[in-house]
C-alpha positions, 0 to 999 in steps of 0.5 A: 264633156271630155275629149280624149287624145291618146295613142292607145286605140282603146282609150281613143275609142272610149273617148270618141264614144263618150263624145258621141253620147254627149253630143246626143244628150245636147241634141236631145235637151237643147235642140229638141226641148228648147230650140224647136218649141221656141222656133215654133212659137215664134213662127206661129201659123207659118210652121204649117205653111205648105208650098202651092205645088206640094198642096196640089200633089198631096191628097186631101185628107179629112180626119173629122169625118165631115164630107166636104165637096172637093172642087175639081181643079184643072192642072196648072201648067207652069213654065220651066225656069 
């Protein structure tokens, strides 16, 4: 990685562009290829944890095509904190 410190605006812009390209390459390789899969492996089922308040709001989607009875629930009123 090269950082250009120059008084010439063209050289400075070229240096900053190169820096951004390098940052994108580091993001694509290290973060998305190494860190995300490693974290998902460590967390296991916790990757798919959904907060209870969000689970109540989201619709139930069934991609398998099996129709399961949907239980009707009364809305739970919670006190504001």
